[in-house]
C-alpha positions as CSV (number, residue, x, y, z in Angstrom):
1,X,0.0,0.0,0.0
2,X,1.2,3.5,-0.9
3,X,1.2,5.9,2.0
4,X,-0.8,9.0,1.4
5,X,-2.6,11.8,3.3
6,X,-6.2,10.9,3.8
7,X,-7.9,13.8,5.6
8,X,-7.4,16.9,7.7
9,X,-7.8,15.9,11.3
10,X,-6.9,19.0,13.3
11,X,-6.6,22.7,12.7
12,X,-5.0,25.0,15.2
13,X,-6.6,28.5,15.5
14,X,-5.1,31.3,17.6
15,X,-7.5,32.9,20.1
16,X,-7.1,35.4,22.9
17,X,-9.2,33.5,25.4
18,X,-9.9,29.8,24.9
19,X,-12.8,29.7,27.3
20,X,-14.6,32.7,25.7
21,X,-13.8,31.4,22.2
22,X,-15.0,27.9,23.0
23,X,-18.3,29.4,24.3
24,X,-18.6,31.3,21.0
25,X,-17.8,28.3,18.8
26,X,-20.3,26.2,20.9
27,X,-23.1,28.7,21.0
28,X,-22.8,30.3,17.6
29,X,-21.3,27.6,15.3
30,X,-22.7,24.6,17.3
31,X,-19.3,23.0,17.8
32,X,-18.9,20.4,20.5
33,X,-16.4,21.1,23.3
34,X,-14.2,18.1,24.1
35,X,-11.5,19.7,26.3
36,X,-10.7,23.0,27.9
37,X,-7.8,24.3,29.9
38,X,-6.1,27.6,30.4
39,X,-4.1,27.3,27.2
40,X,-6.5,25.6,24.7
41,X,-9.9,24.4,23.9
42,X,-10.5,21.3,21.7
43,X,-13.7,21.5,19.6
44,X,-15.4,19.2,17.0
45,X,-16.9,21.0,14.1
46,X,-17.6,19.7,10.6
47,X,-15.8,16.5,11.2
48,X,-12.6,18.3,12.1
49,X,-10.9,18.8,15.5
50,X,-10.3,22.5,16.1
51,X,-7.6,23.4,18.7
52,X,-8.3,27.0,19.9
53,X,-4.9,27.9,21.2
54,X,-4.3,30.9,23.4
55,X,-2.2,33.3,21.4
56,X,-3.2,36.9,22.0
57,X,-2.9,39.4,19.2
58,X,-2.6,36.9,16.4
59,X,-4.9,35.5,13.9
60,X,-4.8,32.7,11.3
61,X,-5.4,35.2,8.4
62,X,-2.7,36.0,5.9
63,X,-2.2,38.7,3.2
64,X,-2.0,37.6,-0.4
65,X,0.2,39.1,-3.2
66,X,-2.6,41.7,-3.9
67,X,-2.8,42.9,-0.3
68,X,-6.1,41.1,0.4
69,X,-6.5,39.5,3.9
70,X,-7.3,35.8,3.4
71,X,-8.8,32.9,5.3
72,X,-7.1,29.5,5.9
73,X,-10.1,27.3,5.7
74,X,-13.2,26.7,3.5
75,X,-16.2,24.9,4.9
76,X,-18.6,23.3,2.4
77,X,-22.4,23.1,2.4
78,X,-24.6,21.1,0.0
79,X,-25.9,23.6,-2.5
80,X,-26.7,27.3,-3.0
81,X,-30.0,27.1,-0.9
82,X,-28.0,25.7,2.0
83,X,-25.4,28.4,1.6
84,X,-28.0,31.2,1.6
85,X,-29.8,29.6,4.6
86,X,-26.6,29.4,6.6
87,X,-25.6,33.0,5.6
88,X,-29.0,34.2,6.9
89,X,-28.7,32.1,10.1
90,X,-25.2,33.4,10.8
91,X,-26.4,37.0,10.4
92,X,-29.3,36.3,12.9
93,X,-26.7,34.9,15.3
94,X,-24.6,38.1,15.1
95,X,-21.7,36.6,13.3
96,X,-19.6,38.9,11.2
97,X,-20.3,37.8,7.6
98,X,-19.5,39.1,4.2
99,X,-21.8,39.1,1.2
100,X,-22.4,36.0,-0.9
101,X,-19.9,36.2,-3.7
102,X,-19.5,34.8,-7.2
103,X,-15.8,34.2,-7.6
104,X,-15.9,33.0,-11.2
105,X,-16.0,29.3,-10.4
106,X,-18.7,26.7,-9.6
107,X,-20.9,27.7,-6.7
108,X,-20.9,30.7,-4.4
109,X,-19.1,31.7,-1.2
110,X,-19.2,33.9,1.8
111,X,-16.6,34.7,4.5
112,X,-17.3,34.9,8.2
113,X,-15.1,35.8,11.3
114,X,-14.8,34.5,14.8
115,X,-14.4,36.7,18.0
116,X,-10.7,37.1,17.3
117,X,-11.1,38.1,13.6
118,X,-10.0,34.7,12.2
119,X,-11.7,34.5,8.8
120,X,-13.3,31.4,7.4
121,X,-14.9,30.7,4.0
122,X,-18.1,28.8,3.2
123,X,-18.6,27.3,-0.3
124,X,-21.9,26.0,-1.7
125,X,-20.3,23.0,-3.3
126,X,-19.5,19.7,-1.6
127,X,-16.3,17.9,-2.8
128,X,-17.3,15.0,-5.0
129,X,-15.7,12.4,-2.7
130,X,-17.4,13.8,0.3
131,X,-20.7,14.2,-1.5
132,X,-20.7,10.5,-2.4
133,X,-19.9,9.5,1.2
134,X,-22.5,12.1,2.5
135,X,-25.2,10.6,0.2
136,X,-24.4,7.1,1.4
137,X,-24.6,8.1,5.1
138,X,-28.0,9.8,4.6
139,X,-29.6,6.6,3.3
């Protein structure tokens, strides 16, 4: 068997206060808290483990060659209707969200931010491999 990377298991996100951030991720994004101490919170969200690591004054964002601040992660939903519904729900929950965008490729996207300004993207298209697995699990 050839060794290969199979999935993303954990993403580390800098936050100023793990307890406050874990409450936000639980309350607003409906993530599940698995562990909390002074330095970190471990959350489950969208089949990924998020480590919210105490790191005041930093974010996971980066600036691209054109000077635009970018996100490190894109979540997927199943279709445009699901994207629009989630966008509306996030606005109702008071999450900082951008407009739904057409970026010139399949589907639509929007960006949202957590308490510390970490940006995340949401895309209206499920990856083909996941969609096949998702459809099997739904039946």
